[in-house]
C-alpha positions in Angstrom: 39.4 143.3 144.3 38.4 139.7 144.0 39.7 136.6 145.7 42.1 135.8 142.9 43.5 139.3 143.1 44.1 138.9 146.9 45.8 135.5 146.3 48.1 136.9 143.5 49.0 140.1 145.5 49.4 138.0 148.7 51.7 135.5 147.0 53.9 138.2 145.5 54.1 140.3 148.6 54.6 137.4 150.9 57.3 135.9 148.7 59.3 139.2 148.4 58.9 139.9 152.1 60.2 136.5 153.0 63.3 137.0 150.8 63.9 140.4 152.4 63.6 139.1 155.9 65.5 135.9 155.2 62.7 133.3 155.9 62.2 132.2 152.3 63.6 128.7 152.8 61.4 128.1 155.9 58.0 128.6 154.3 56.1 127.5 151.3 53.6 129.0 148.9 50.6 128.8 151.2 52.4 130.6 154.0 53.6 133.2 151.4 50.0 133.8 150.3 48.7 134.1 153.8 51.5 136.3 154.9 50.9 138.6 151.9 47.2 138.8 152.5 47.8 139.5 156.2 50.4 142.1 155.3 47.9 143.8 152.9 45.3 144.0 155.7 47.8 145.3 158.3 49.4 147.7 155.8 46.0 148.9 154.6 44.9 149.6 158.1 48.0 151.6 158.9 47.7 153.5 155.7 44.1 154.4 156.4 45.0 155.5 159.9 47.6 158.0 158.6 45.3 159.3 155.8 46.7 157.3 152.8 45.2 154.8 150.6 45.4 151.1 151.5 45.2 148.2 149.0 43.1 149.3 146.0 43.9 146.6 143.5 46.8 144.9 141.8 49.1 147.9 141.3 52.5 149.1 142.6 51.2 151.2 145.5 49.1 148.3 146.8 52.0 145.9 146.4 54.2 148.2 148.4 51.6 148.5 151.2 51.2 144.7 151.3 54.9 144.2 151.2 55.4 146.6 154.1 52.7 145.0 156.2 54.1 141.5 155.4 57.6 142.6 156.5 56.2 143.9 159.8 54.3 140.7 160.4 57.4 138.6 159.7 59.6 140.7 162.0 57.0 140.6 164.8 55.9 136.9 164.6 58.3 135.2 162.3 61.2 134.8 164.7 59.7 132.2 167.0 62.3 129.6 166.0 
């Protein structure tokens, strides 16, 4: 997956995760993208550890992995305020 794919998947996953956790009004597009990319990395590592597939492209399973990772990141590090 190229850089554009990571940006698109990151933006979508970060945005949806911020809506689910309730931090959507506190962050902008750049933070959504970075959160989603970080979530894809974290989710992919966890999935690989348990024997599943991580992020393989722009598809629903990859989106769900990135979304789960982004939610975990928001819950762990997003409550500093």
